[in-house]
DSSP file (Angstrom, degrees, kcal/mol; ACC not computed):
  #  RESIDUE AA STRUCTURE BP1 BP2  ACC     N-H-->O    O-->H-N    N-H-->O    O-->H-N    TCO  KAPPA ALPHA  PHI   PSI    X-CA   Y-CA   Z-CA
    1    1 A X              0   0    0      0, 0.0     2,-0.4     0, 0.0    31,-0.1   0.000 360.0 360.0 360.0 -15.6    0.0    0.0    0.0
    2    2 A X        +     0   0    0     85,-0.2    87,-0.4   112,-0.0     2,-0.3  -0.994 360.0 160.2-140.3 132.4    2.9    2.3    0.3
    3    3 A X        +     0   0    0     -2,-0.4     2,-0.3    85,-0.1    27,-0.2  -0.993   9.6 141.3-147.9 148.2    6.1    2.7   -1.8
    4    4 A X        -     0   0    0     25,-2.0     2,-1.2    -2,-0.3    28,-0.2  -0.966  56.5 -89.4-174.8 163.2    8.6    5.4   -2.3
    5    5 A X    >   -     0   0    0     -2,-0.3     3,-1.9     1,-0.2     4,-0.1  -0.748  35.5-173.2 -83.5  92.9   12.2    6.2   -2.8
    6    6 A X  G >  S+     0   0    0     -2,-1.2     3,-1.5    20,-0.4     7,-0.2   0.539  73.1  84.4 -72.3  -3.1   13.3    6.6    0.8
    7    7 A X  G 3  S+     0   0    0      1,-0.3    -1,-0.3    19,-0.2     6,-0.1   0.664  75.0  74.8 -69.9 -11.4   16.7    7.8   -0.4
    8    8 A X  G <  S+     0   0    0     -3,-1.9     2,-1.4     1,-0.1    -1,-0.3   0.723  75.8  85.1 -66.8 -21.9   14.9   11.2   -0.6
    9    9 A X    <>  -     0   0    0     -3,-1.5     4,-2.4     1,-0.2     3,-0.2  -0.669  62.7-178.5 -85.1  91.0   15.2   11.3    3.2
   10   10 A X  H  > S+     0   0    0     -2,-1.4     4,-2.6     1,-0.2     5,-0.2   0.876  75.9  52.6 -60.8 -46.6   18.7   12.8    3.4
   11   11 A X  H  > S+     0   0    0      1,-0.2     4,-1.0     2,-0.2    -1,-0.2   0.896 112.0  47.2 -62.6 -34.9   19.0   12.8    7.2
   12   12 A X  H >> S+     0   0    0     -3,-0.2     4,-1.0     2,-0.2     3,-0.9   0.960 112.4  49.3 -65.1 -51.0   18.1    9.1    7.3
   13   13 A X  H 3< S+     0   0    0     -4,-2.4     3,-0.5     1,-0.3    -2,-0.2   0.859 110.5  51.2 -60.7 -34.7   20.5    8.2    4.5
   14   14 A X  H 3< S+     0   0    0     -4,-2.6    -1,-0.3     1,-0.2    -2,-0.2   0.754 108.2  52.5 -72.7 -22.8   23.4   10.1    6.3
   15   15 A X  H << S+     0   0    0     -4,-1.0    -1,-0.2    -3,-0.9    -2,-0.2   0.598  94.2  93.7 -88.0 -13.4   22.7    8.2    9.5
   16   16 A X  S  < S-     0   0    0     -4,-1.0     2,-1.0    -3,-0.5    45,-0.1  -0.477  73.2-130.0 -87.6 149.0   22.9    4.7    8.1
   17   17 A X        -     0   0    0     44,-0.2     2,-0.5    -2,-0.2     5,-0.2  -0.853  36.6-143.3 -87.0 104.2   25.7    2.2    7.8
   18   18 A X        +     0   0    0     -2,-1.0     2,-0.3    -5,-0.1     3,-0.0  -0.564  31.0 163.0 -78.4 124.1   25.2    1.4    4.1
   19   19 A X     >  -     0   0    0     -2,-0.5     4,-2.5     1,-0.1     5,-0.3  -0.837  54.3-100.6-126.1 169.4   25.9   -2.2    3.3
   20   20 A X  H  > S+     0   0    0     -2,-0.3     4,-1.5     1,-0.2     5,-0.1   0.915 123.6  47.4 -55.5 -41.1   24.9   -4.3    0.2
   21   21 A X  H  > S+     0   0    0      2,-0.2     4,-2.0     1,-0.2    -1,-0.2   0.934 113.3  43.8 -70.0 -46.1   22.0   -5.7    2.3
   22   22 A X  H  > S+     0   0    0      1,-0.2     4,-2.6     2,-0.2    -1,-0.2   0.887 113.4  52.5 -70.5 -33.5   20.6   -2.5    3.7
   23   23 A X  H  X S+     0   0    0     -4,-2.5     4,-2.0     2,-0.2    -1,-0.2   0.833 107.4  52.7 -66.9 -29.9   20.9   -0.8    0.4
   24   24 A X  H  X S+     0   0    0     -4,-1.5     4,-1.8    -5,-0.3    -2,-0.2   0.918 110.4  47.3 -65.8 -45.1   19.0   -3.6   -1.3
   25   25 A X  H  X S+     0   0    0     -4,-2.0     4,-1.1     2,-0.2    -2,-0.2   0.906 110.0  53.0 -62.3 -42.5   16.2   -3.2    1.3
   26   26 A X  H >< S+     0   0    0     -4,-2.6     3,-0.8     1,-0.2   -20,-0.4   0.930 110.2  48.7 -62.6 -44.1   16.2    0.6    0.8
   27   27 A X  H >< S+     0   0    0     -4,-2.0     3,-1.7     1,-0.2    -1,-0.2   0.864 103.6  60.4 -60.7 -36.6   15.8    0.0   -3.0
   28   28 A X  H >X S+     0   0    0     -4,-1.8     3,-2.2     1,-0.3     4,-0.8   0.721  86.1  76.5 -65.5 -22.2   13.0   -2.5   -2.3
   29   29 A X  T << S+     0   0    0     -4,-1.1   -25,-2.0    -3,-0.8    -1,-0.3   0.740  81.1  69.9 -58.5 -23.2   11.0    0.4   -0.7
   30   30 A X  T <4 S+     0   0    0     -3,-1.7    -1,-0.3    -4,-0.3    -2,-0.2   0.684 104.2  41.6 -68.1 -15.3   10.4    1.6   -4.2
   31   31 A X  T <4 S-     0   0    0     -3,-2.2     2,-0.3     1,-0.3    -1,-0.2   0.597 127.1 -83.2-105.0 -17.5    8.1   -1.5   -4.6
   32   32 A X  S  < S-     0   0    0     -4,-0.8     2,-0.7   -28,-0.2    -1,-0.3  -0.994  80.2  -9.5 148.1-150.1    6.4   -1.4   -1.2
   33   33 A X        -     0   0    0     -2,-0.3    54,-0.1    54,-0.1     2,-0.1  -0.739  64.9-157.1 -86.5 110.1    7.1   -2.6    2.4
   34   34 A X        +     0   0    0     -2,-0.7    52,-0.5    52,-0.3     2,-0.3  -0.421  12.9 179.9 -83.7 163.8   10.2   -4.8    2.5
   35   35 A X        -     0   0    0     49,-0.2     2,-0.3    -2,-0.1    49,-0.2  -0.971  12.6-150.2-152.4 162.1   11.1   -7.4    5.1
   36   36 A X  E     -A   83   0A   0     47,-1.9    47,-2.5    -2,-0.3     2,-0.4  -0.969   8.6-144.8-136.5 151.1   13.9   -9.8    5.8
   37   37 A X  E     +A   82   0A   0     -2,-0.3     2,-0.3    45,-0.2    45,-0.2  -0.958  16.8 179.2-124.0 136.1   14.0  -13.2    7.5
   38   38 A X  E     +A   81   0A   0     43,-2.5    43,-2.7    -2,-0.4     3,-0.2  -0.935  34.8  52.4-129.6 153.8   16.8  -14.6    9.7
   39   39 A X  S    S-     0   0    0     -2,-0.3    41,-0.2    41,-0.2    39,-0.2  -0.413  81.0 -83.9 114.2 173.1   17.3  -17.8   11.6
   40   40 A X        -     0   0    0     37,-2.1    40,-0.2    39,-0.4    -1,-0.1   0.467  53.0-125.1 -98.4  -2.4   17.1  -21.6   11.1
   41   41 A X  S    S+     0   0    0     38,-2.6    39,-0.2    36,-0.2    37,-0.1   0.498  78.6 114.3  79.3   1.9   13.4  -21.9   11.7
   42   42 A X  S    S+     0   0    0     37,-0.3    36,-0.1    35,-0.3     2,-0.1   0.697  74.9  29.1 -83.8 -19.1   13.7  -24.5   14.4
   43   43 A X  S    S-     0   0    0      1,-0.3    36,-0.2    34,-0.1    34,-0.0  -0.207 106.0 -31.7-115.0-152.5   12.4  -22.4   17.4
   44   44 A X        -     0   0    0     34,-0.4    36,-2.6    35,-0.1     2,-0.4  -0.142  53.2-130.2 -65.6 162.9   10.0  -19.6   17.9
   45   45 A X  E     -b   80   0A   0     81,-0.5    83,-3.2    34,-0.2    84,-0.9  -0.948  22.7-179.3-116.2 135.9    9.3  -16.8   15.5
   46   46 A X  E     -bc  81 129A   0     34,-2.3    36,-2.6    -2,-0.4     2,-0.5  -0.955  15.3-148.1-129.3 152.3    9.3  -13.1   16.2
   47   47 A X  E     -bc  82 130A   0     82,-2.2    84,-3.0    -2,-0.3     2,-0.5  -0.983   9.0-161.8-118.8 132.1    8.5  -10.1   14.0
   48   48 A X  E     -bc  83 131A   0     34,-3.4    36,-3.0    -2,-0.5     2,-0.4  -0.960  10.0-173.8-115.1 121.5   10.3   -6.8   14.6
   49   49 A X  E     +bc  84 132A   0     82,-3.4    84,-3.0    -2,-0.5     2,-0.3  -0.954   9.4 167.1-120.8 132.1    8.8   -3.7   13.0
   50   50 A X  E     + c   0 133A   0     34,-2.4    37,-0.3    -2,-0.4    84,-0.1  -0.922  54.9  50.3-132.6 161.9   10.2   -0.2   13.0
   51   51 A X        +     0   0    0     82,-0.6    37,-0.8    -2,-0.3    36,-0.4   0.723  50.2 143.3  83.8  21.5    9.1    2.8   10.9
   52   52 A X  S    S+     0   0    0     81,-0.5     2,-0.6     1,-0.2    52,-0.2   0.929  80.5  41.4 -55.7 -43.0    5.5    2.8   11.7
   53   53 A X  S >  S-     0   0    0      1,-0.1     3,-2.0     3,-0.1    -1,-0.2  -0.938  83.6-149.6-106.1 120.2    5.9    6.6   11.6
   54   54 A X  T 3  S+     0   0    0     -2,-0.6    43,-0.3    42,-0.5    41,-0.2   0.734  93.2  58.4 -63.7 -24.4    8.1    7.6    8.8
   55   55 A X  T 3  S+     0   0    0     41,-0.9     2,-1.4    40,-0.2    -1,-0.3   0.480  80.0  92.9 -85.2  -1.7    9.5   10.6   10.6
   56   56 A X    <>  +     0   0    0     -3,-2.0     4,-0.9    40,-0.2     3,-0.2  -0.679  52.9 167.5 -86.0  82.7   10.8    8.5   13.6
   57   57 A X  H  >  +     0   0    0     -2,-1.4     4,-2.5     1,-0.2     3,-0.3   0.862  59.5  62.3 -75.1 -36.7   14.2    8.1   12.0
   58   58 A X  H  > S+     0   0    0      1,-0.2     4,-2.3     2,-0.2    -1,-0.2   0.848 102.7  51.4 -63.1 -30.5   16.2    6.7   15.0
   59   59 A X  H  > S+     0   0    0     -3,-0.2     4,-2.4     2,-0.2    -1,-0.2   0.878 111.5  48.0 -70.6 -34.1   14.1    3.6   15.2
   60   60 A X  H  X S+     0   0    0     -4,-0.9     4,-2.1    -3,-0.3    -2,-0.2   0.886 110.2  50.3 -74.2 -34.8   14.6    3.0   11.5
   61   61 A X  H  X S+     0   0    0     -4,-2.5     4,-2.3     2,-0.2    -2,-0.2   0.947 113.3  48.3 -60.3 -46.2   18.4    3.5   11.8
   62   62 A X  H  X S+     0   0    0     -4,-2.3     4,-2.7     1,-0.2    -2,-0.2   0.903 109.4  53.1 -60.1 -41.3   18.3    1.0   14.7
   63   63 A X  H  X S+     0   0    0     -4,-2.4     4,-1.9     1,-0.2    -1,-0.2   0.893 109.8  46.0 -61.6 -40.6   16.3   -1.4   12.7
   64   64 A X  H  X S+     0   0    0     -4,-2.1     4,-2.0     2,-0.2    -1,-0.2   0.847 112.1  52.1 -73.5 -33.6   18.7   -1.4    9.7
   65   65 A X  H  X S+     0   0    0     -4,-2.3     4,-1.9     2,-0.2    -2,-0.2   0.920 108.2  51.8 -61.9 -41.6   21.7   -1.7   12.2
   66   66 A X  H  X S+     0   0    0     -4,-2.7     4,-3.3     1,-0.2     5,-0.3   0.908 107.5  52.8 -58.6 -44.5   19.9   -4.7   13.7
   67   67 A X  H  X S+     0   0    0     -4,-1.9     4,-2.1     1,-0.2    -1,-0.2   0.920 108.7  49.0 -57.9 -43.9   19.6   -6.2   10.2
   68   68 A X  H  X S+     0   0    0     -4,-2.0     4,-1.0     2,-0.2    -1,-0.2   0.876 113.0  47.9 -65.0 -37.4   23.3   -5.8    9.6
   69   69 A X  H >X S+     0   0    0     -4,-1.9     4,-1.3     1,-0.2     3,-0.6   0.934 112.2  48.1 -72.2 -46.6   24.1   -7.5   12.9
   70   70 A X  H 3X S+     0   0    0     -4,-3.3     4,-2.5     1,-0.2    -2,-0.2   0.832 103.6  62.6 -63.6 -30.6   21.6  -10.4   12.3
   71   71 A X  H 3< S+     0   0    0     -4,-2.1    -1,-0.2    -5,-0.3     4,-0.2   0.878 107.2  45.1 -61.5 -35.1   23.1  -10.8    8.7
   72   72 A X  H << S+     0   0    0     -4,-1.0    -1,-0.2    -3,-0.6    -2,-0.2   0.817 130.6  21.4 -77.9 -29.4   26.4  -11.7   10.5
   73   73 A X  H >< S+     0   0    0     -4,-1.3     3,-2.3     1,-0.1     4,-0.3   0.315  85.6 112.0-119.7   4.9   24.9  -14.0   13.1
   74   74 A X  G >< S+     0   0    0     -4,-2.5     3,-1.1     1,-0.3   -35,-0.2   0.750  72.8  61.8 -60.0 -27.6   21.6  -15.1   11.6
   75   75 A X  G 3  S+     0   0    0      1,-0.2    -1,-0.3    -4,-0.2    -2,-0.1   0.654  99.0  57.7 -71.1 -14.3   22.7  -18.7   11.1
   76   76 A X  G <  S+     0   0    0     -3,-2.3     2,-0.5     2,-0.1    -1,-0.2   0.454  80.8 108.4 -90.9  -5.8   23.1  -19.0   14.9
   77   77 A X    <   -     0   0    0     -3,-1.1   -37,-2.1    -4,-0.3     2,-1.5  -0.663  60.1-151.5 -79.7 119.4   19.6  -18.1   15.6
   78   78 A X  S    S+     0   0    0     -2,-0.5   -34,-0.4   -39,-0.2     2,-0.3  -0.655  77.4  14.6 -90.0  81.4   17.5  -21.1   16.8
   79   79 A X  S    S-     0   0    0     -2,-1.5   -38,-2.6   -36,-0.2   -39,-0.4  -0.982  98.8 -65.0 147.7-159.3   14.2  -19.8   15.4
   80   80 A X  E     - b   0  45A   0    -36,-2.6   -34,-2.3    -2,-0.3     2,-0.4  -0.999  31.3-170.0-137.6 135.4   13.1  -17.1   13.0
   81   81 A X  E     -Ab  38  46A   0    -43,-2.7   -43,-2.5    -2,-0.4     2,-0.5  -0.991   5.0-166.8-123.5 120.1   13.4  -13.3   13.1
   82   82 A X  E     -Ab  37  47A   0    -36,-2.6   -34,-3.4    -2,-0.4     2,-0.5  -0.929   7.8-164.4-104.6 131.8   11.5  -11.2   10.6
   83   83 A X  E     -Ab  36  48A   0    -47,-2.5   -47,-1.9    -2,-0.5     2,-0.6  -0.972   9.5-168.1-118.7 127.7   12.6   -7.5   10.5
   84   84 A X  E     - b   0  49A   0    -36,-3.0   -34,-2.4    -2,-0.5     3,-0.2  -0.938   3.5-168.5-113.3 105.4   10.5   -4.9    8.8
   85   85 A X  S    S+     0   0    0     -2,-0.6     2,-0.3     1,-0.3   -21,-0.2   0.674  74.0   0.9 -79.4 -15.6   12.7   -1.8    8.5
   86   86 A X        -     0   0    0    -52,-0.5     3,-0.3   -23,-0.1   -52,-0.3  -0.825  55.5-160.9-165.0 127.6    9.9    0.6    7.5
   87   87 A X  S    S+     0   0    0    -36,-0.4     2,-0.3   -37,-0.3   -85,-0.2   0.740  88.9  30.6 -88.4 -19.3    6.3   -0.2    7.0
   88   88 A X    >>  -     0   0    0    -37,-0.8     4,-1.6     1,-0.1     3,-1.2  -0.641  61.5-176.6-141.2  92.9    5.4    2.7    5.0
   89   89 A X  H 3> S+     0   0    0    -87,-0.4     4,-3.5    -3,-0.3     5,-0.2   0.748  80.1  66.5 -52.8 -29.0    8.2    4.1    2.8
   90   90 A X  H 3> S+     0   0    0      1,-0.2     4,-1.7     2,-0.2    -1,-0.3   0.938 105.9  43.3 -60.6 -44.7    6.1    7.0    1.5
   91   91 A X  H <>>S+     0   0    0     -3,-1.2     5,-2.2     2,-0.2     4,-0.8   0.885 114.0  50.3 -67.9 -39.0    6.1    8.5    5.0
   92   92 A X  H ><5S+     0   0    0     -4,-1.6     3,-1.2     2,-0.2    -2,-0.2   0.961 109.7  50.6 -64.4 -47.7    9.8    7.7    5.5
   93   93 A X  H 3<5S+     0   0    0     -4,-3.5    -1,-0.2     1,-0.3    -2,-0.2   0.884 119.2  38.5 -51.9 -40.2   10.7    9.4    2.1
   94   94 A X  H 3<5S-     0   0    0     -4,-1.7    -1,-0.3    -5,-0.2    -2,-0.2   0.432 107.4-128.1 -94.6  -0.7    8.6   12.5    3.2
   95   95 A X  T <<5 +     0   0    0     -3,-1.2     2,-0.3    -4,-0.8    -3,-0.2   0.919  60.6 140.4  53.1  49.8    9.8   12.3    6.8
   96   96 A X      < -     0   0    0     -5,-2.2   -41,-0.9     1,-0.1   -42,-0.5  -0.843  53.6-145.1-124.3 158.9    6.3   12.5    8.1
   97   97 A X  S    S+     0   0    0     -2,-0.3     7,-0.4   -43,-0.3     2,-0.3   0.739  77.7  67.1 -92.3 -30.7    4.4   10.7   10.9
   98   98 A X        -     0   0    0      5,-0.1     2,-0.6   -45,-0.1     5,-0.2  -0.725  63.5-150.3-104.6 143.1    1.0   10.4    9.4
   99   99 A X  B >  S-D  102   0B   0      3,-2.8     3,-1.7    -2,-0.3    -2,-0.0  -0.950  80.9 -23.7-115.6 115.9   -0.1    8.2    6.4
  100  100 A X  T 3  S-     0   0    0     -2,-0.6    -1,-0.2     1,-0.3     3,-0.1   0.867 126.7 -53.4  50.5  39.2   -3.1    9.5    4.3
  101  101 A X  T 3  S+     0   0    0      1,-0.2     2,-0.4    -3,-0.1    -1,-0.3   0.640 117.6 114.3  75.5  14.9   -4.2   11.5    7.4
  102  102 A X  B <   -D   99   0B   0     -3,-1.7    -3,-2.8     5,-0.0     2,-0.7  -0.952  64.4-137.5-123.7 136.0   -4.1    8.4    9.6
  103  103 A X    >   -     0   0    0     -2,-0.4     3,-1.5    -5,-0.2     4,-0.4  -0.827  19.6-148.0 -83.8 115.8   -1.9    7.6   12.6
  104  104 A X  G >  S+     0   0    0     -2,-0.7     3,-1.0    -7,-0.4     4,-0.2   0.747  91.3  70.4 -66.6 -20.8   -1.1    3.9   11.9
  105  105 A X  G >  S+     0   0    0      1,-0.2     3,-0.6     2,-0.1    -1,-0.3   0.850  98.9  50.5 -60.6 -32.3   -0.9    3.2   15.7
  106  106 A X  G <  S+     0   0    0     -3,-1.5    -1,-0.2     1,-0.2    -2,-0.2   0.527 108.9  47.9 -86.1  -8.2   -4.6    3.7   15.9
  107  107 A X  G X   +     0   0    0     -3,-1.0     3,-2.2    -4,-0.4     9,-0.3   0.119  63.8 116.8-124.0  21.1   -5.7    1.4   13.1
  108  108 A X  T <  S+     0   0    0     -3,-0.6    11,-0.1     1,-0.3    -1,-0.1   0.750  84.3  50.8 -62.0 -21.9   -3.9   -1.9   13.6
  109  109 A X  T 3  S+     0   0    0     -3,-0.1     2,-0.6     2,-0.1    -1,-0.3   0.415  88.9  98.4 -94.1   1.0   -7.3   -3.5   14.1
  110  110 A X  S X  S-     0   0    0     -3,-2.2     3,-1.8     1,-0.0     6,-0.3  -0.817  80.2-118.8 -98.3 119.9   -8.8   -2.0   10.9
  111  111 A X  T 3  S+     0   0    0     -2,-0.6     3,-0.1     1,-0.2    -2,-0.1  -0.240  93.6  20.6 -56.9 133.4   -8.7   -4.5    8.0
  112  112 A X  T 3  S+     0   0    0      1,-0.3    -1,-0.2     2,-0.1     2,-0.1   0.303  89.7 123.6  94.7 -10.3   -6.7   -3.3    5.0
  113  113 A X  S <> S-     0   0    0     -3,-1.8     4,-2.4    -6,-0.2    -1,-0.3  -0.472  72.8-115.3 -83.5 160.6   -4.5   -0.8    6.7
  114  114 A X  H  > S+     0   0    0      1,-0.2     4,-1.8     2,-0.2     5,-0.1   0.934 117.4  49.6 -59.5 -45.4   -0.7   -1.1    6.6
  115  115 A X  H  > S+     0   0    0      1,-0.2     4,-1.8     2,-0.2    -1,-0.2   0.887 110.3  50.5 -62.3 -39.0   -0.5   -1.7   10.4
  116  116 A X  H  > S+     0   0    0     -6,-0.3     4,-2.7    -9,-0.3    -1,-0.2   0.898 104.5  58.3 -65.6 -39.6   -3.2   -4.3   10.2
  117  117 A X  H  X S+     0   0    0     -4,-2.4     4,-2.4     1,-0.2    -1,-0.2   0.880 105.3  50.6 -56.5 -40.1   -1.3   -6.0    7.4
  118  118 A X  H  X S+     0   0    0     -4,-1.8     4,-2.4     2,-0.2    -1,-0.2   0.920 109.2  50.1 -67.0 -39.3    1.7   -6.3    9.7
  119  119 A X  H  X S+     0   0    0     -4,-1.8     4,-2.0     1,-0.2    -2,-0.2   0.933 112.6  47.2 -60.3 -45.2   -0.5   -7.9   12.4
  120  120 A X  H  X S+     0   0    0     -4,-2.7     4,-2.5     1,-0.2    -1,-0.2   0.852 109.8  53.8 -66.0 -35.9   -1.9  -10.3    9.8
  121  121 A X  H  X S+     0   0    0     -4,-2.4     4,-1.6    -5,-0.2    -1,-0.2   0.921 107.9  50.3 -66.9 -41.6    1.7  -11.1    8.5
  122  122 A X  H  <>S+     0   0    0     -4,-2.4     5,-2.8     1,-0.2    -2,-0.2   0.909 112.7  45.9 -63.5 -39.3    2.8  -11.9   12.1
  123  123 A X  H ><5S+     0   0    0     -4,-2.0     3,-1.6     1,-0.2    -1,-0.2   0.921 109.4  56.0 -66.3 -42.0   -0.1  -14.3   12.6
  124  124 A X  H 3<5S+     0   0    0     -4,-2.5    -1,-0.2     1,-0.3    -2,-0.2   0.787 110.2  44.1 -63.8 -27.7    0.5  -15.8    9.2
  125  125 A X  T 3<5S-     0   0    0     -4,-1.6    -1,-0.3    -3,-0.1    -2,-0.2   0.348 116.0-113.5 -98.2   8.7    4.1  -16.7   10.1
  126  126 A X  T < 5 -     0   0    0     -3,-1.6   -81,-0.5    -4,-0.2    -3,-0.2   0.828  45.5-170.8  67.6  34.1    3.1  -18.0   13.6
  127  127 A X      < -     0   0    0     -5,-2.8   -81,-0.2    -6,-0.2    -1,-0.2  -0.347  24.0-158.2 -64.4 133.9    4.9  -15.3   15.4
  128  128 A X  S    S+     0   0    0    -83,-3.2     2,-0.3     1,-0.2   -82,-0.2   0.694  81.2  13.4 -76.4 -23.2    5.1  -15.7   19.2
  129  129 A X  E     -c   46   0A   0    -84,-0.9   -82,-2.2    -7,-0.1     2,-0.5  -0.998  58.3-155.0-153.6 149.6    5.7  -12.0   19.4
  130  130 A X  E     -c   47   0A   0     -2,-0.3     2,-0.6   -84,-0.2   -82,-0.2  -0.961  13.6-162.4-129.1 113.7    5.5   -8.8   17.5
  131  131 A X  E     -c   48   0A   0    -84,-3.0   -82,-3.4    -2,-0.5     2,-0.7  -0.864   3.1-169.7 -98.7 122.6    7.6   -5.8   18.5
  132  132 A X  E     -c   49   0A   0     -2,-0.6     2,-0.4   -84,-0.2   -82,-0.2  -0.899  15.7-161.1-112.6 102.3    6.6   -2.4   17.1
  133  133 A X  E     +c   50   0A   0    -84,-3.0   -82,-0.6    -2,-0.7   -81,-0.5  -0.692  17.7 161.5 -98.1 137.3    9.4    0.0   17.9
  134  134 A X        -     0   0    0     -2,-0.4     2,-0.3    13,-0.2    13,-0.0  -0.628  26.3-127.9-128.9-177.5    9.2    3.8   18.0
  135  135 A X        -     0   0    0     -2,-0.2     2,-0.1   -77,-0.0   -78,-0.0  -0.984  21.9-111.0-141.6 159.2   11.2    6.6   19.4
  136  136 A X        -     0   0    0     -2,-0.3     2,-0.4     1,-0.1     7,-0.1  -0.359  30.1-116.4 -84.6 167.4   10.4    9.6   21.5
  137  137 A X    >   -     0   0    0     -2,-0.1     3,-0.9   -81,-0.0     2,-0.2  -0.805  29.4-114.2-102.0 142.4   10.4   13.2   20.4
  138  138 A X  T 3  S+     0   0    0     -2,-0.4     3,-0.1     1,-0.2    -1,-0.0  -0.519  96.2  32.5 -77.4 144.0   12.9   15.7   21.9
  139  139 A X  T 3  S+     0   0    0      1,-0.4    -1,-0.2    -2,-0.2     2,-0.1   0.208  81.6 129.9  97.2 -14.3   11.4   18.5   23.9
  140  140 A X    X   -     0   0    0     -3,-0.9     3,-0.8     1,-0.1    -1,-0.4  -0.427  57.2-139.7 -68.3 145.6    8.4   16.7   25.3
  141  141 A X  T 3  S+     0   0    0      1,-0.2    -1,-0.1    -3,-0.1    -2,-0.0   0.732 103.9  44.7 -72.7 -21.1    7.9   17.0   29.0
  142  142 A X  T >> S+     0   0    0      2,-0.0     3,-2.2     3,-0.0     4,-1.5  -0.041  75.8 158.4-114.8  31.1    7.0   13.4   29.1
  143  143 A X  T <4 S+     0   0    0     -3,-0.8    -5,-0.0     1,-0.3    -7,-0.0  -0.303  72.3  21.3 -57.5 130.9    9.6   11.9   26.9
  144  144 A X  T 34 S+     0   0    0     -7,-0.0    -1,-0.3     1,-0.0    -2,-0.0   0.127 116.1  70.0  96.8 -23.1    9.9    8.1   27.7
  145  145 A X  T X4 S+     0   0    0     -3,-2.2     3,-1.2     2,-0.1    -2,-0.2   0.887  94.2  46.7 -94.4 -46.1    6.4    7.9   29.2
  146  146 A X  T 3< S+     0   0    0     -4,-1.5    -3,-0.1     1,-0.2    -1,-0.1   0.670 111.8  54.3 -73.6 -14.5    4.1    8.4   26.2
  147  147 A X  T 3  S+     0   0    0      2,-0.0     2,-0.8   -13,-0.0    -1,-0.2   0.316  79.8 101.9-107.1  10.8    6.1    5.8   24.1
  148  148 A X    <   -     0   0    0     -3,-1.2     2,-0.6    14,-0.0    14,-0.0  -0.839  50.0-176.2 -91.6 104.4    6.0    2.9   26.5
  149  149 A X        +     0   0    0     -2,-0.8     2,-0.3     2,-0.0    -2,-0.0  -0.887  20.3 137.8-104.2 124.2    3.4    0.5   25.3
  150  150 A X        -     0   0    0     -2,-0.6     2,-0.3    11,-0.0     9,-0.1  -0.968  32.1-149.5-154.8 168.7    2.8   -2.4   27.5
  151  151 A X        -     0   0    0      4,-0.4     8,-0.8    -2,-0.3     7,-0.3  -0.999  18.8-146.4-145.2 143.8   -0.1   -4.4   28.9
  152  152 A X  S    S+     0   0    0     -2,-0.3     2,-0.4     1,-0.2     5,-0.1   0.817  81.4  82.4 -74.8 -30.2   -0.8   -6.4   32.0
  153  153 A X  S    S+     0   0    0      1,-0.2    -1,-0.2     2,-0.2    -3,-0.0  -0.988 105.0   0.7-125.0 128.4   -2.8   -8.9   30.0
  154  154 A X  S    S+     0   0    0     -2,-0.4     2,-0.6    -3,-0.1    -1,-0.2  -0.984 142.1  34.0 -93.0   3.5   -1.8  -11.1   28.4
  155  155 A X    >>  +     0   0    0     -4,-0.2     3,-1.2     1,-0.1     4,-0.9  -0.820  52.8 178.2-123.0  93.5    1.8  -10.4   29.4
  156  156 A X  H 3> S+     0   0    0     -2,-0.6     4,-1.8     1,-0.3     3,-0.2   0.787  82.6  68.7 -62.7 -24.4    2.2   -9.0   32.9
  157  157 A X  H 3> S+     0   0    0      1,-0.2     4,-2.6     2,-0.2    -1,-0.3   0.846  93.4  58.2 -61.1 -34.3    6.0   -9.0   32.3
  158  158 A X  H <> S+     0   0    0     -3,-1.2     4,-2.3    -7,-0.3    -1,-0.2   0.902 104.3  50.2 -60.0 -44.9    5.4   -6.2   29.8
  159  159 A X  H  X S+     0   0    0     -4,-0.9     4,-1.8    -8,-0.8    -1,-0.2   0.892 110.6  47.9 -62.3 -41.2    3.9   -4.1   32.4
  160  160 A X  H  X S+     0   0    0     -4,-1.8     4,-2.0     2,-0.2    -2,-0.2   0.917 112.1  50.9 -64.4 -44.5    6.7   -4.6   34.8
  161  161 A X  H  X S+     0   0    0     -4,-2.6     4,-1.9     1,-0.2    -2,-0.2   0.903 108.4  51.5 -60.3 -41.7    9.2   -3.8   32.0
  162  162 A X  H  X S+     0   0    0     -4,-2.3     4,-1.8     1,-0.2    -1,-0.2   0.857 106.2  55.0 -61.9 -37.4    7.4   -0.6   31.1
  163  163 A X  H  X S+     0   0    0     -4,-1.8     4,-0.9     1,-0.2    -1,-0.2   0.928 110.3  46.6 -62.4 -43.7    7.5    0.5   34.8
  164  164 A X  H  < S+     0   0    0     -4,-2.0     3,-0.3     1,-0.2    -2,-0.2   0.854 109.0  54.2 -69.7 -32.7   11.3    0.1   34.9
  165  165 A X  H  < S+     0   0    0     -4,-1.9    -1,-0.2     1,-0.2    -2,-0.2   0.877 112.7  41.7 -70.4 -37.6   11.8    1.9   31.6
  166  166 A X  H  <        0   0    0     -4,-1.8    -1,-0.2     1,-0.2    -2,-0.2   0.573 360.0 360.0 -85.4  -9.0    9.9    5.0   32.8
  167  167 A X     <        0   0    0     -4,-0.9    -1,-0.2    -3,-0.3    -2,-0.1   0.498 360.0 360.0 -69.8 360.0   11.4    5.0   36.2
C-alpha cells in the first residue's frame, strides 16, 4: 500500500551504515514494504517492526543496524526473526508521521491498513511476538512515558518492564 524512494530522506541516509544488504532493502522500498528473514526456523518466530511513523528516524536507523548484525549471526539463531525496517516508505521518504491522514498506531485493528497487514503477517508466520518499535520526540515533558506501550494482559511482564523503563 505504500512505496517510495526513501533515499529522498537525506538525514536518514546520512545516519545509516550502508551495506549491500541495507541498500538492497532501501531499493525495495520503491516496490512497497520490504522485510527480511533470519534464523534456522527451528524455534519460535518473532517479528520486529520499525518505521510505523516515517518521521521517527532513530528507530529506522536502529532497525537497519539490527539487520546488519543479524546478517552476521543469523545462522546461529534457533528460530526465526523477521525484520521490517519501514512499514510505509512514503512517510519515510517524506519524513512524516501520518499516512493519508491516519496515525497507523490507531488502526492496527482495521482491515486493509498497513499496520493491520503487519499484524496479519505476524499471525501468518506463527509469530510468538510482534515488536513495534518507535522513538520519543525531543522537547516533550513526558519523553519516555508516552512511548512505553505495555499491557498487563496477556503479558504481565510487559507491564513490569514498562514501569522500569519510565522510572
